[in-house]
BAVO-263681 format. One record per residue: y, z, x of N, C-alpha, C, CB in turn; residue in one letter. Coordinates in steps of 0.02 Angstrom, whole numbers, padded with zeros to 5 digits, always signed. Atoms other than C-alpha are relative to their C-alpha. Glycine has a CB too. Example, Ala and Ser with C-alpha at 12.3 -4.5 7.8 and 13.67 -1.06 7.14 Angstrom:
-00059+00000+00045-00225+00390+00615+00060+00000+00045+00001+00062-00050A
-00059-00003-00042-00053+00357+00684+00055+00037-00039+00023-00071+00020S
***
This chain:
-00020+00022+00067-04125+11564+14602+00046-00061+00006+00036+00058-00039M
-00039+00061-00003-04052+11391+14571+00070+00012-00029-00035-00056-00039D
-00069-00003+00025-03863+11376+14549+00029-00071+00001+00043+00048+00044V
-00033+00065+00003-03748+11231+14509+00054-00004+00053+00030-00012-00070T
-00051+00011-00051-03647+11165+14655+00055-00045-00028-00030-00032+00064L
-00057+00040+00021-03473+11094+14626+00018-00049+00056+00060+00044-00018K
-00019+00051-00048-03390+10949+14716+00023+00031+00066+00054-00045-00028E
-00016-00020-00069-03375+10974+14906-00039+00062+00022+00074+00013+00006S
+00036-00061-00018-03488+11129+14902-00067-00015+00034-00012+00044-00061E
+00065+00005-00034-03641+11155+15011-00031+00070+00003+00008-00029+00072R
+00034-00064-00009-03770+11292+15037-00018+00008+00073-00064+00004-00044I
+00015-00016-00069-03778+11370+15210-00046+00060+00005+00065+00014+00039D
+00044-00056-00014-03904+11491+15284+00041+00054+00036-00062-00021+00042D
-00036-00055-00034-03831+11662+15328-00038+00027+00061+00012+00057-00050L
+00038-00016-00060-03966+11678+15462-00025+00072+00002+00042-00014+00061L
+00025-00068+00002-04017+11852+15406-00031+00016-00067+00057+00050+00016T
+00034-00023+00061-04141+11919+15278-00005-00055-00053+00036+00059-00028H
+00009+00057+00046-04161+11745+15200+00059-00008-00048-00064+00008-00039D
-00058+00008+00043-03986+11755+15125+00031-00070+00009+00052+00054+00015L
-00034+00064-00001-03896+11594+15080+00069+00007-00031-00042-00055-00037K
-00068-00006+00024-03714+11561+15041+00030-00069-00016+00044+00037+00052I
-00036+00060+00019-03615+11428+14949+00068-00001+00034+00007-00005-00078I
-00065+00008-00032-03466+11363+15047+00028-00069-00017-00005+00011+00076Q
-00032+00064+00012-03343+11220+15035+00049-00016+00055+00036+00000-00069S
-00048+00021-00052-03243+11120+15160+00072+00002-00026-00017-00071+00023S
-00066+00000+00029-03096+11130+15040+00031+00070-00003-00002-00029-00069E
-00026-00068+00000-03078+11320+15050-00019+00033+00066-00027+00041-00060V
+00010-00035-00063-03079+11448+15190-00070+00030+00004+00053+00056+00009F
+00068-00025-00007-03260+11477+15245-00001+00065+00041-00046-00052+00033S
+00004-00063-00037-03318+11643+15316-00007-00013+00074-00060+00042-00025F
+00002+00006-00072-03309+11674+15502-00037+00059+00031+00071-00005+00030S
+00032-00055-00036-03381+11790+15635+00032+00066-00018+00004-00012+00075L
-00036-00062+00017-03248+11919+15585-00036+00037-00057+00073-00016-00020D
+00032-00030+00059-03334+11948+15417-00068+00029+00018-00007-00051-00055A
+00066-00024-00020-03506+11965+15496+00007+00065+00039-00037-00053+00043V
-00010-00060-00041-03442+12092+15623+00022+00060-00042+00051-00014+00055L
-00021-00055+00043-03354+12196+15489-00059+00028-00039+00056-00023-00047L
+00058-00023+00039-03513+12203+15384-00049+00039+00043-00035-00060-00032A
+00046-00035-00045-03609+12263+15537+00032+00061+00033-00024-00048+00054R
-00037-00055-00032-03474+12383+15600+00010+00060-00046+00067-00024+00025F
-00019-00054+00046-03431+12485+15445-00058+00048-00012+00022-00030-00067C
+00050-00052+00014-03521+12647+15403-00022-00005-00073+00029+00072+00015S
+00024+00013+00068-03621+12594+15251-00039+00059-00028-00045-00064-00002V
+00038-00055+00030-03678+12735+15135-00067-00024-00028+00042+00035-00055P
+00065+00019+00028-03860+12733+15083+00003-00004-00076-00055+00049+00022L
-00010+00000+00073-03806+12772+14905+00074+00001-00015-00036+00060-00034R
-00070-00004+00018-03643+12780+14809+00028-00068-00016+00040+00032+00056G
-00035+00061+00020-03514+12643+14784+00042-00027+00058+00044+00014-00061R
-00038+00036-00052-03433+12514+14898+00045-00051-00033-00048-00034+00052I
-00046+00053+00023-03280+12404+14866+00018-00044+00060+00064+00031-00032A
-00021+00047-00051-03244+12248+14966+00060-00039-00026-00059-00049+00020D
-00062+00032+00021-03065+12184+14952+00009-00066+00038+00060+00046+00011L
-00008+00067-00029-03010+12005+14989-00068-00030+00014+00043+00003+00066C
+00071+00012-00009-03192+11965+14961-00020-00073+00013-00037+00024-00059S
+00015+00070-00013-03181+11775+14972-00061-00023-00039-00012-00011+00074G
+00061+00024+00034-03349+11696+14933-00056+00052+00000-00024-00064+00033N
+00048-00055+00007-03436+11865+14942-00044+00012+00060-00042-00013-00057G
+00044-00005-00058-03506+11857+15118-00011+00073+00021+00028-00039+00058V
+00008-00069-00023-03473+12041+15161-00044+00040-00047+00068+00034+00007I
+00048-00034+00045-03555+12112+15002-00072-00025+00011+00021-00012-00072P
+00068+00026-00012-03704+11997+15034-00031+00032+00062+00001-00077+00007L
+00026-00028-00063-03723+12057+15213-00013+00075-00005+00048-00015+00057L
+00009-00072+00004-03703+12240+15166-00063+00019-00039+00060+00032-00033M
+00063-00015+00035-03855+12229+15051-00059+00005+00048-00014-00053-00053T
+00054-00007-00050-03959+12215+15209+00000+00069+00032+00008-00054+00054T
-00006-00067-00029-03901+12391+15255-00009+00055-00051+00067+00008+00034R
+00011-00050+00053-03917+12479+15087-00025-00037-00062+00066+00039-00016T
+00027+00029+00061-04022+12441+14934+00022+00039-00062-00076-00003+00003K
-00017-00043+00056-03957+12584+14826+00074+00000-00017-00022+00070+00015A
-00072-00002+00013-03768+12576+14845+00021-00060-00042+00040+00002+00066A
-00027+00053+00041-03675+12475+14714+00063-00027+00033+00015+00025-00072K
-00055+00032-00035-03549+12349+14781+00042-00041-00049-00027-00045+00057I
-00047+00040+00040-03394+12276+14696+00042-00040+00048+00044+00045-00046V
-00043+00043-00040-03306+12127+14775+00060-00021-00041-00039-00061+00025G
-00062+00019+00034-03124+12095+14727+00032-00059+00035+00049+00060-00003L
-00030+00061-00028-03052+11921+14754+00051-00028-00049-00055-00053+00015E
-00055+00021+00043-02886+11857+14688-00005-00074-00020+00065+00012+00035I
+00004+00071+00014-02926+11670+14695-00062-00015-00043-00002-00041+00065Q
+00055+00011+00047-03031+11617+14545-00053-00046+00029+00028-00030-00065E
+00049+00047-00028-03113+11473+14639-00048+00036+00047+00035-00057+00037R
+00042-00038-00046-03176+11591+14774-00042+00053-00036+00042+00032+00054L
+00037-00051+00039-03224+11727+14649-00059-00032-00036+00046+00034-00051A
+00055+00036+00033-03328+11599+14553-00055-00017+00050+00026-00064-00033D
+00049+00016-00052-03412+11546+14714-00039+00063+00020+00035-00030+00062M
+00032-00063-00018-03447+11729+14756-00051+00020-00054+00052+00055+00008A
+00046-00018+00054-03526+11759+14584-00064-00042+00005+00033-00010-00069R
+00059+00043-00006-03641+11610+14608-00041+00017+00063+00022-00074+00003R
+00038-00023-00059-03686+11673+14783-00042+00061-00016+00049+00015+00057N
+00038-00059+00021-03737+11839+14707-00060-00020-00041+00046+00048-00039V
+00053+00024+00044-03839+11749+14575-00055-00036+00040+00028-00046-00053Q
+00047+00039-00039-03920+11630+14699-00047+00044+00042+00036-00048+00046M
+00040-00046-00042-03980+11776+14807-00033+00055-00041+00044+00031+00052N
+00034-00048+00044-04040+11877+14656+00025+00071+00009-00073-00001+00012G
-00028-00066-00015-03921+12022+14691+00047+00025-00055+00038-00002+00066L
-00044-00020+00055-03840+12042+14519-00004+00074-00016-00018-00040-00061Q
+00007-00072+00014-03907+12220+14503+00039+00043+00049-00073+00020+00000E
-00034-00039-00051-03817+12274+14661+00072-00019+00011-00038-00006+00065Q
-00068+00025-00014-03660+12166+14676+00033-00025-00063-00002-00055+00053I
-00041+00026+00054-03523+12133+14551+00064-00028+00029+00014+00054-00053R
-00061+00032-00024-03378+12014+14582+00054+00002-00054-00014-00074+00022I
-00057-00004+00046-03208+12042+14502+00056-00044+00027+00024+00074-00008V
-00058+00041-00019-03066+11916+14504+00063+00039-00018-00001-00070-00034C
-00060-00039+00014-02903+12010+14521+00041+00013+00063-00017+00065-00033G
-00048-00015-00053-02755+12066+14627-00009+00072+00023+00073-00012-00024D
+00010-00068-00025-02782+12217+14740+00061+00044-00010-00017-00003+00074L
-00061-00039+00012-02603+12270+14703+00001+00030-00070+00061-00043+00011K
+00003-00023+00068-02652+12302+14523-00061+00046-00010-00004-00059-00049E
+00056-00045+00016-02769+12430+14441-00050-00038-00043+00026+00063-00037T
+00054+00034+00037-02937+12366+14378-00050+00052-00023-00034-00055+00043H
+00048-00048+00027-03059+12459+14267-00064+00005+00040-00016-00018-00070G
+00062+00000-00040-03205+12408+14377+00010+00033+00068-00025-00072+00009E
-00015-00031-00065-03117+12485+14528+00042+00062-00012+00036-00049+00047L
-00037-00062+00015-03070+12665+14483+00029+00033+00063-00044+00049-00036P
-00030-00036-00056-02954+12765+14595-00046+00055+00024+00069+00030-00021A
+00043-00051-00029-03052+12876+14714-00073-00008-00018+00023+00067-00022G
+00068+00010+00024-03213+12797+14653-00049-00027+00051+00001-00045-00057G
+00043+00034-00048-03284+12728+14816-00011+00040+00064+00030-00068+00018F
+00018-00033-00063-03374+12798+14968+00022-00040+00060-00076+00012+00003D
-00021+00045-00054-03327+12647+15073+00041-00057-00030-00062-00028+00040L
-00039+00060+00018-03193+12513+15058+00005-00043+00063+00072+00019-00027V
-00006+00047-00056-03201+12360+15171+00051-00053-00018-00069-00032+00016T
-00048+00054+00013-03071+12224+15192+00009-00044+00062+00067+00030-00021V
-00015+00050-00050-03049+12065+15292+00063-00036-00025-00061-00051+00012N
-00062+00024+00032-02865+12034+15247+00030-00060+00036+00051+00056-00003P
-00038+00050-00036-02745+11893+15289+00030+00031+00062+00056-00032-00044P
-00022-00029-00063-02693+11917+15470+00073-00010+00017-00041-00029+00055Y
-00066+00020-00024-02524+11834+15486+00054+00011-00052-00001-00073+00020L
-00057-00004+00046-02356+11879+15408+00022-00070-00019+00059+00039+00033P
-00019+00066+00025-02285+11735+15307+00043-00039+00049+00037+00008-00065V
-00042+00040-00046-02150+11686+15436-00036-00021+00063+00061+00039+00019P
+00033+00013-00064-02278+11679+15578-00041-00065-00002-00046+00058+00019S
+00042+00059-00007-02354+11515+15634+00015-00053-00053-00072+00019-00003G
-00005+00054+00049-02375+11355+15534-00046+00013-00058-00016-00069+00033D
+00042-00012+00058-02435+11388+15359-00038-00064-00018+00043+00023-00059Q
+00042+00056+00018-02579+11277+15305+00019-00027-00068-00074+00020+00002N
-00018+00030+00064-02544+11154+15165-00053+00015-00053+00009-00076+00007V
+00052-00019+00046-02711+11202+15087+00014+00070-00026-00071-00005+00033N
-00019-00065+00027-02667+11345+14969-00054+00053+00011+00015-00006-00074E
+00055-00049-00009-02839+11427+14987-00002+00025+00072-00067-00032-00019H
-00001-00019-00071-02831+11425+15178+00062+00041+00016-00004-00063+00045V
-00062-00037-00012-02649+11482+15178-00004+00071-00025+00059-00036-00034A
+00007-00068+00028-02690+11631+15066-00047+00042+00041-00024-00004-00072A
+00048-00038-00041-02835+11680+15179+00030+00020+00067-00063-00041+00010A
-00027-00012-00067-02734+11670+15340+00066+00037+00000+00008-00066+00035R
-00068-00028+00001-02558+11722+15290+00008+00050-00057+00051-00056-00007H
-00012-00052+00051-02492+11870+15191+00041-00028-00058+00036+00060+00032E
-00033+00033+00056-02444+11757+15047-00008+00041-00064-00027-00071-00010V
+00016-00035+00062-02528+11856+14909-00002+00076+00008-00067-00024-00027L
-00001-00073-00012-02533+12029+14990+00020+00012+00073-00069+00032-00015C
-00020-00020-00067-02457+12116+15141-00049+00051+00028+00072+00029+00000T
+00042-00052-00031-02540+12235+15263+00009+00066-00038+00018+00010+00074L
-00011-00063+00037-02458+12380+15170-00034-00002-00069+00075+00013-00009E
+00034+00006+00064-02524+12315+15003-00075+00014+00009+00010-00071-00029D
+00072-00008-00013-02700+12311+15078-00017+00073+00013-00022-00043+00059V
+00014-00070-00018-02693+12486+15154+00011+00045-00060+00045+00022+00059V
-00015-00040+00059-02615+12559+14997-00058-00005-00050+00066-00023-00033K
+00057+00010+00046-02756+12485+14890-00062+00036+00025-00014-00074-00009A
+00058-00035-00029-02889+12551+15010+00006+00075-00011-00006-00016+00075C
-00011-00071+00008-02813+12725+15004-00009+00022-00073+00070+00019+00024S
+00007-00016+00071-02807+12721+14814-00073+00001-00022+00039-00050-00042R
+00069+00009+00024-02989+12668+14794-00050+00047+00032-00021-00071+00012L
+00050-00041-00035-03079+12773+14925+00008+00074-00018+00007-00010+00076V
-00002-00071+00016-03125+12953+14887+00016+00040+00062-00068+00024-00030K
-00013-00044-00057-03075+13099+14998-00065+00009+00039+00028+00069-00024S
+00060-00003-00041-03197+13100+15142-00036-00067+00005-00046+00051-00026G
+00028+00066-00004-03238+12917+15113+00031-00040+00056+00009-00037-00066G
-00022+00040-00058-03212+12778+15240+00028-00067-00021-00058-00010+00047R
-00029+00066+00008-03108+12621+15252-00010-00038+00066+00076+00005-00018V
+00012+00040-00060-03157+12482+15373+00035-00067-00007-00076-00010+00011A
-00041+00061+00001-03049+12332+15419-00012-00040+00064+00075+00017-00007M
-00001+00043-00059-03058+12183+15535+00067-00035+00001-00060-00053-00001V
-00068+00028-00004-02894+12113+15599+00011-00028+00070+00054+00053-00017H
-00019+00024-00065-02803+12045+15750+00028+00057+00042+00051-00058-00006R
-00026-00054-00044-02766+12159+15901+00076+00003+00002-00027-00009+00069P
-00074+00001-00002-02583+12105+15897+00031+00041-00056+00025-00071-00003S
-00025-00039+00056-02565+12200+15732-00023+00073+00002-00022-00031-00065R
+00032-00066-00002-02653+12359+15790+00049+00057-00010-00037+00008+00066L
-00048-00054+00007-02498+12468+15806+00021+00008-00073+00062-00012+00044A
-00018-00001+00071-02445+12421+15629-00057+00028-00042+00019-00070-00024D
+00058-00022+00039-02622+12450+15563-00009+00076+00005-00064-00036+00025I
+00011-00071-00009-02641+12624+15637+00056+00041-00033-00004+00018+00075L
-00056-00036+00031-02467+12678+15580-00006-00002-00076+00067-00030+00023A
+00006+00008+00072-02497+12611+15405-00058+00042-00028-00008-00073-00018M
+00057-00040+00022-02667+12694+15390+00020+00073-00006-00059-00008+00049L
-00020-00071+00002-02594+12864+15433+00051+00013-00055+00030+00020+00068R
-00050-00008+00053-02450+12837+15314-00033+00011-00068+00046-00061-00003Q
+00035-00005+00064-02577+12823+15173-00062+00045+00005-00021-00070-00024Y
+00050-00053-00004-02686+12971+15226-00070-00026+00019-00005+00036-00066R
+00062+00028-00026-02818+12864+15310+00001+00010+00076-00009-00076-00019L
-00002-00017-00071-02853+12939+15481-00047-00045+00040-00020+00074+00010E
+00042+00044-00041-02914+12810+15610-00051+00040+00039+00044-00041+00048P
+00054-00035-00033-03082+12864+15679-00037-00041+00053-00049+00024-00051K
+00037+00044-00046-03166+12715+15764+00037-00066+00008-00072-00012-00026R
-00030+00064-00016-03092+12564+15850-00044-00037+00050+00073+00009+00027V
+00037+00040-00049-03186+12424+15935+00032-00069+00007-00075-00007-00022R
-00030+00065-00014-03110+12271+16017-00056-00051+00013+00048+00004+00061F
+00047+00055-00009-03201+12104+16017+00032-00052+00044-00023-00030-00069V
-00026+00049-00048-03178+11986+16164-00043-00062+00000+00003+00031+00072H
+00042+00060-00002-03234+11804+16165-00043-00003+00063+00044-00062-00004P
+00037-00003-00063-03286+11826+16347+00022+00062+00039+00011-00065+00043R
-00014-00062-00036-03288+11969+16471+00068-00002+00036-00055+00014+00051A
-00063+00005-00038-03136+11902+16564+00058-00022-00045-00008-00050+00057D
-00053+00020+00047-03034+11862+16406+00024+00060-00039-00026-00055-00048A
-00027-00055+00039-02919+11975+16308-00030-00001-00071+00076-00003-00003E
+00030-00006+00067-02977+12037+16137+00036-00045-00050+00003+00073-00024A
-00030+00040+00053-02949+11923+15988-00019+00026-00070-00022-00073+00006N
+00019-00032+00063-03028+12034+15853+00000+00076+00012-00071-00025-00026I
+00007-00073-00004-03014+12221+15819-00031+00025-00065+00068+00034+00013V
+00033-00033+00056-03125+12325+15705+00024+00072-00003-00078-00003+00007L
-00028-00067+00008-03050+12486+15636-00033+00034-00060+00077-00002-00008V
+00026-00039+00056-03129+12622+15529+00039+00066-00005-00076+00014+00008E
-00039-00061+00012-03031+12766+15452-00034+00044-00052+00072-00018-00023A
+00028-00050+00046-03076+12925+15356+00055+00026-00045-00034+00057+00040L
-00050-00026+00047-02982+12975+15199+00008+00075+00008-00019-00017-00073R
-00016-00071-00010-02898+13144+15230-00036+00030+00060-00017+00039-00062D
+00034-00025-00059-02983+13158+15399+00047+00034+00049-00035-00057+00035G
-00040-00032-00053-02925+13261+15548+00012-00050+00057-00037+00063+00027K
-00016+00047-00054-02841+13172+15695-00051+00001+00056+00069+00016+00028P
+00047+00010-00056-02971+13108+15817-00024-00071-00003-00061+00052-00002E
+00018+00071+00001-03004+12929+15867-00046-00016+00059+00062-00044+00003I
+00047+00021-00051-03147+12850+15965+00012-00074+00015-00073+00013-00022R
-00005+00069-00021-03120+12690+16064-00067-00021+00029+00058-00010+00053L
+00068+00020-00019-03291+12608+16075+00002-00053+00054-00038-00025-00062L
+00002+00053-00052-03345+12495+16218+00012-00068-00031-00068+00001+00036P
-00015+00067+00027-03290+12314+16197-00063-00038-00018+00042-00040+00050P
+00055+00046+00018-03402+12189+16110+00018-00069+00028-00010-00003-00078L
-00010+00065-00029-03418+12027+16207-00041-00051-00040-00021-00001+00076I
+00034+00049+00043-03461+11872+16104-00044-00047+00041+00051-00040-00040V
+00037+00049-00039-03513+11744+16236-00012+00026+00071+00038-00067+00002Y
+00014-00019-00070-03598+11778+16402+00008-00059+00048-00070+00029+00007K
-00013+00060-00040-03588+11597+16465+00002-00059-00047-00054-00010+00055S
-00007+00058+00043-03529+11438+16384+00005+00020-00073-00059-00046+00010G
+00002-00017+00072-03573+11450+16199-00061+00043-00016-00001-00064-00043T
+00059-00042+00010-03720+11568+16223+00021+00072-00017-00046+00000+00063Q
-00018-00068+00021-03703+11732+16127-00030+00053+00045-00022+00011-00072Y
+00028-00057-00036-03727+11899+16213-00058+00029-00042+00054+00053+00013T
+00058-00028+00034-03883+11998+16168+00019+00039-00062-00039+00043+00048E
-00019-00041+00058-03793+12121+16053+00025-00044-00056+00055+00050+00020E
-00025+00044+00052-03702+11983+15961-00056-00038-00034+00051-00049+00029L
+00058+00037+00027-03864+11884+15939-00038+00043-00050-00046-00022+00056M
+00041-00044+00043-03953+12034+15864+00033+00013-00067-00012+00066+00035K
-00033-00015+00064-03822+12073+15733+00013-00064-00040+00066+00037+00011V
-00016+00062+00035-03780+11891+15692-00062-00028-00034+00029-00050+00048Y
+00061+00029+00028-03960+11841+15662-00043+00052-00036-00039-00033+00054Y
+00034-00048+00043-04009+12001+15573-00054+00042+00032-00028-00034-00056G
+00050-00042-00032-04121+12080+15703+00020+00073+00000-00012-00024+00072Q
-00026-00067+00008-04009+12233+15694+00052+00000-00056+00031+00027+00067E
-00042-00002+00060-03917+12285+15536+00072+00022+00016-00029+00045-00052A
-00067-00024-00015-03768+12363+15625+00014-00004+00075+00009+00071-00024Q
-00020-00001-00070-03670+12359+15786-00015+00067+00031+00075-00016+00007L
+00013-00061-00036-03712+12488+15917+00062+00045-00002-00021-00015+00074N
-00057-00046+00005-03601+12641+15887+00007+00044+00061-00007+00043-00062D
-00004-00038-00063-03637+12719+16058+00009+00075-00011+00058-00026+00042F
-00005-00072+00012-03658+12892+15985-00037+00038+00054-00027+00018-00071R
***
């Protein structure tokens, strides 16, 4: 479906299931983190999914390749990105499955009822406000730094939205893992699956994927590491399969 592009916008190929996505050099574009989260989380075949800090809607788009029946709501606080996400949904003909809401995750929204979701996903800002050099671009700064929401704000919202027995999946930085696990437990989200992502086999992890169960019993699984590159800029076989859509999800090693 044709959509109107705004200044600086372009259409990129998501490299899976013929999906396309509008992006802009003036705002924070999606990264590998978002792709991995969409492939890592336990997607229900039916029911309802909420994606927080949804950006231009990349995670809801990718999750439609794993479920055709579940309804997905994406929540994004920045109007420019929410508008881009709505047009991405329209362009891919997914209006019946995905709805984009512009709003603050710290507030209550009628489209996102408490305890109304089987799965909540989130790719939140990674850095506390005092950490590092904040980007002068307000869109990039909000995506990278906890300017508009803190880690606790994110976890609290996830706990409020997910039903008992539902799951919450997050991608973040390994340096924040202790804070993440403690915060999840504080809000009755029991960590169940953790997977570290390493750029190369001999490099330390730079991404962590975490999934928790609402009101779950204590038990956590540390999955084998995911290696991104096997040599130079050549992706490993597992990364290639999930990035280019040959497999809908990461290997869970069950």
